Every structure is written in C-alpha cells, then in structure tokens.
C-alpha positions in Angstrom: 54.3 138.8 49.8 57.6 141.4 49.3 56.9 141.8 53.5 57.5 138.2 53.9 60.5 137.7 52.3 61.7 141.2 54.1 60.8 139.9 57.3 62.8 136.4 56.4 65.6 138.8 55.2 65.5 140.1 59.2 65.2 136.7 61.1 68.3 135.7 58.9 70.4 139.0 59.6 69.6 138.9 63.4 70.4 134.6 63.2 73.7 135.6 62.1 74.5 138.2 64.2 73.1 136.4 67.2 75.5 133.3 66.0 78.6 135.0 65.4 78.5 137.2 68.8 77.8 133.6 70.7 81.2 132.7 68.5 83.0 135.5 69.4 82.7 135.5 73.1 83.2 131.5 73.4 86.9 132.0 71.6 87.6 135.1 74.3 86.6 133.2 77.0 88.5 129.9 76.1 91.5 131.8 75.1 92.0 134.2 78.6 91.4 130.9 80.4 94.0 128.8 78.3 96.5 131.6 79.6 95.5 133.2 83.0 98.3 134.5 83.6 99.2 135.8 80.2 99.3 140.0 79.3 98.9 142.3 76.2 101.7 143.6 75.4 100.3 147.4 73.5 103.7 147.8 71.7 103.7 143.9 70.6 100.3 143.7 70.0 100.5 139.9 70.8 99.9 138.4 74.4 103.3 136.8 76.3 103.6 134.9 79.0 104.9 136.7 82.5 106.7 132.9 82.9 108.1 130.0 81.3 104.9 127.8 80.9 104.5 125.0 83.6 103.7 122.2 80.9 107.7 122.6 79.3 109.2 121.0 81.8 110.2 117.7 81.8 112.7 115.3 84.2 114.4 117.4 87.2 114.0 120.9 87.9 117.7 122.6 88.1 117.8 125.5 90.4 119.3 128.4 88.2 122.8 129.9 89.7 126.5 130.7 88.5 127.3 127.0 89.1 124.6 125.3 87.3 124.3 128.5 84.3 128.0 128.3 83.5 128.6 126.0 80.4 127.8 126.6 76.5 124.1 126.1 75.8 123.0 125.2 72.1 119.8 125.4 69.9 120.5 124.9 66.3 117.9 124.7 63.8 118.3 123.4 59.7 120.1 125.8 57.1 122.7 127.7 60.4 119.8 129.3 62.3 120.0 129.4 65.9 121.7 130.6 69.2 124.1 129.8 71.4 125.0 131.4 74.8 128.5 130.8 76.8 128.3 131.3 80.0 131.8 131.6 81.6 132.6 131.7 85.5 134.1 134.8 85.8 130.6 135.9 84.8 131.7 136.4 81.2 128.6 135.4 78.8 128.6 135.5 74.8 125.1 135.1 72.9 125.5 134.4 69.1 122.7 134.5 67.3 123.2 132.3 63.7 120.9 133.9 60.8 121.2 131.8 58.0 124.8 133.1 56.5 125.1 135.8 58.8 125.7 135.8 63.0 125.5 139.0 65.3 127.4 138.2 68.2 127.0 139.9 72.2 129.7 140.6 74.5 128.6 141.1 78.4 128.6 140.2 82.0 125.7 138.4 83.3 124.1 138.1 86.2 121.3 135.7 88.1 118.9 138.0 89.0 116.5 135.6 91.2 116.2 131.6 90.8 114.2 132.4 87.5 115.2 135.8 86.3 119.2 136.5 84.4 119.9 139.0 83.4 123.1 140.0 80.5 124.5 143.3 80.3 125.8 143.8 76.5 129.2 145.9 76.2 130.6 144.6 72.6 128.6 143.6 69.7 129.3 142.7 66.3 128.1 141.3 62.9 129.6 138.3 61.5 129.6 137.5 57.7 129.7 133.8 58.9 128.1 131.4 61.0 131.5 128.8 61.0 134.7 130.0 63.2 133.2 133.0 64.0 136.3 135.1 65.6 135.5 136.5 69.3 138.4 138.5 69.3 138.3 141.9 67.7 136.1 143.5 65.4 133.2 145.0 68.4 132.1 147.8 68.1 130.7 148.9 71.8 127.6 148.8 72.7 125.3 152.0 74.8 122.3 151.0 77.0 122.0 147.6 76.1 120.8 144.5 78.2 119.0 141.4 77.8 116.8 139.4 80.7 115.5 136.6 80.3 112.8 134.7 82.2 115.2 131.2 82.9 114.8 127.8 84.3 117.3 124.9 83.9 115.9 120.7 84.0 117.2 117.7 83.7 115.9 114.7 81.9 118.3 111.2 82.3 122.0 113.0 81.6 120.8 116.2 79.2 120.3 119.3 80.9 118.3 122.2 79.2 118.5 126.1 79.4 115.1 127.7 79.4 114.7 130.8 78.3 111.8 132.8 77.6 112.6 136.9 76.5 111.5 140.3 79.0 113.7 142.7 78.0 115.9 143.3 75.0 117.4 146.2 74.3 120.0 147.0 72.2 121.8 150.9 72.0 119.1 152.1 74.0 116.1 150.8 71.9 113.3 148.2 72.4 115.1 144.9 70.4 112.1 142.6 71.0 112.4 140.6 67.7 116.0 139.5 68.1 115.3 136.2 70.5 111.9 134.3 70.1 109.2 134.2 73.2 110.5 130.7 74.5 113.8 128.8 73.7 115.1 125.5 74.7 118.8 125.1 74.3 121.4 121.8 75.1 123.7 122.0 77.2 126.9 121.1 75.7 129.4 121.4 78.3 131.8 124.0 79.9 
C-alpha cells in the first residue's frame, strides 16, 4: 500500500515537471518568434527592439531630414506628464520632460545621423519647479558628455504628422540615463 502511494507521488511529480518544462519552452519560443529583431540589454534586464516597430507606422512615411524634423513636437498625458521636442532650423534643439509639478529642460544641437536616426548633443540643462511658463533663457547649468540618440520616424496620416522616437542612447553628464525616456514615444506635430 505504501509503495503504491509512493509510486503515485513520483508519477505526479514527474508529470508536473514535464508539463512545466513544456510550458516554459513554449513561452520562450513564442517570445523569440514575436520579437526576432530584439536583443537583451544586460544592464536594463529587459528586451529592447533595435528599430521602431513596423506596425507602429500609420499613413505615409516621411523621410527624416532637417526640413521635415524642424518644428514643435508634443506628447502630453494627464496630470502634466509628457514630452516636448523643439527642433529649430539653425540646428538648435530643446527637449522638455514634464513630470507633474516639475520639468527638466535640455538645450543643445541636433544632427540627422541617418534616415532613421537623430542625435541631440546636450550643452545645458535645468530643473524647473513648474510645467507652465518655463523660462528657456536663464537658470541653465552646463552639461558634460551628454547626448541623446533616437531611432526616428516621421509619419503623416491625413493632415496630422507624428514623430516616433525610440531611445537608443541617453547619456547625461557621462552616465547612462535610459530611465528619462519611455522605450517608444509618439509625438504630435504642433507647427513651426
């Protein structure tokens, strides 16, 4: 009697082990199939895609160049969270992160590195204690070894234009600062 009970116990353990190993293998295969162009970021411990996903494109694809990029691009969530990117024709750039009651402002120059990549070299930055009426002229401190690199796509759907950004490198004062930006940002075009 005790031996039969022991055998059932062993069979149950083996069955559980088999089912769980099949489940883990199946999940791992599905994850790899879903993102074949993804790579594991050892520092971040998560998966990041190398490029903006194709399915994010809506409407017409516009080539990324200085003319198509220049202007004011904005993404605002509720409670004053969001982003604002201003690209000027003289290669200046201002990036504002809205953080509810505070904002962080970065000033620098930008370059279109390829048809799907931009780089913003940050020269000055500041933290502002509000999100409205931000002073873009004074209160900045010099930033050392700071730059942002984004995979970039501009799309047009009817009359609306969108800037899609995927952070690739975010360095502030020589330190990796990936947490400043979401993995994928889609901004509305507000005009020049």
